[in-house]
C-alpha positions as CSV (number, residue, x, y, z in Angstrom):
1,M,-18.5,3.8,1.0
2,T,-19.2,2.0,-2.2
3,K,-22.4,0.1,-2.6
4,H,-22.4,-3.1,-4.7
5,S,-25.3,-4.9,-6.2
6,R,-26.6,-8.2,-4.7
7,R,-25.2,-10.0,-7.7
8,E,-21.7,-8.4,-7.2
9,R,-21.7,-9.3,-3.5
10,E,-22.7,-12.9,-4.3
11,R,-20.0,-13.2,-7.0
12,R,-17.4,-11.8,-4.6
13,S,-18.4,-14.3,-1.8
14,L,-18.2,-17.2,-4.3
15,E,-14.8,-16.0,-5.4
16,T,-13.7,-15.9,-1.7
17,E,-14.9,-19.4,-1.0
18,R,-13.2,-20.7,-4.2
19,V,-9.9,-19.1,-3.2
20,K,-10.1,-20.7,0.3
21,E,-10.8,-24.1,-1.3
22,I,-7.8,-23.7,-3.6
23,E,-5.6,-22.5,-0.8
24,S,-6.5,-25.4,1.5
25,A,-5.9,-27.9,-1.4
26,W,-2.5,-26.3,-2.0
27,I,-1.6,-26.5,1.7
28,K,-2.6,-30.2,1.7
29,S,-0.5,-31.0,-1.3
30,V,2.7,-29.4,0.1
31,P,4.9,-31.5,2.4
32,A,4.3,-30.9,6.2
33,D,7.8,-29.4,6.9
34,A,7.5,-27.0,3.9
35,A,4.0,-26.0,5.0
36,A,5.2,-25.3,8.5
37,A,8.1,-23.2,7.3
38,F,5.8,-21.3,5.0
39,A,3.3,-20.7,7.9
40,A,6.2,-19.5,10.1
41,S,7.4,-17.1,7.5
42,V,3.9,-15.7,7.0
43,Q,3.5,-15.2,10.7
44,A,6.8,-13.4,11.0
45,A,5.9,-11.1,8.1
46,R,2.5,-10.3,9.8
47,E,4.2,-9.5,13.1
48,R,6.8,-7.3,11.4
49,G,4.1,-5.1,10.0
50,P,4.1,-2.8,7.0
51,L,7.4,-1.2,5.8
52,P,7.9,2.5,6.4
53,R,6.8,4.8,3.5
54,P,9.6,5.6,1.1
55,A,10.6,9.1,0.3
56,D,8.8,11.0,-2.4
57,M,11.6,10.8,-5.0
58,A,12.2,9.1,-8.3
59,P,13.9,5.7,-7.8
60,G,17.7,5.9,-7.8
61,T,17.7,9.6,-7.1
62,P,20.1,10.6,-4.3
63,P,18.8,13.2,-1.9
64,R,20.6,16.4,-2.8
65,P,19.8,19.9,-1.5
66,P,19.1,22.6,-4.1
67,R,22.0,24.4,-5.6
68,P,22.9,27.8,-4.2
69,G,20.7,30.5,-5.7
70,H,18.1,27.9,-6.8
71,E,16.2,27.4,-3.5
72,P,12.5,27.3,-3.7
73,R,10.7,30.6,-3.2
74,P,9.0,31.2,0.1
75,P,5.2,31.2,0.0
76,K,3.8,34.5,-1.1
77,E,2.1,36.5,1.6
78,T,-1.4,37.5,0.7
79,T,-1.9,41.2,1.2
80,R,-5.1,43.2,0.8
81,S,-5.3,45.4,-2.2
82,R,-5.4,49.1,-1.5
83,R,-8.5,49.4,-3.7
84,S,-11.7,49.3,-1.9
85,Y,-14.9,48.4,-3.7
């Protein structure tokens, strides 16, 4: 866990308060029907949850199996050496 100085915690809390003020001012400036539609879309996104994790591949790369003869080697078994010390 990261520890922050008192000054850092105060700065972060002030930033959070300022963001909430800006957010509430923005919501008040938006027409009521647009604000309701935005709130509904945010609620739907929160209910949907996070997206599943994508595959560990470069973007645009189709999943292809390795070519014959180029399969990855099986893990090497560790054997004890015959020498004894």
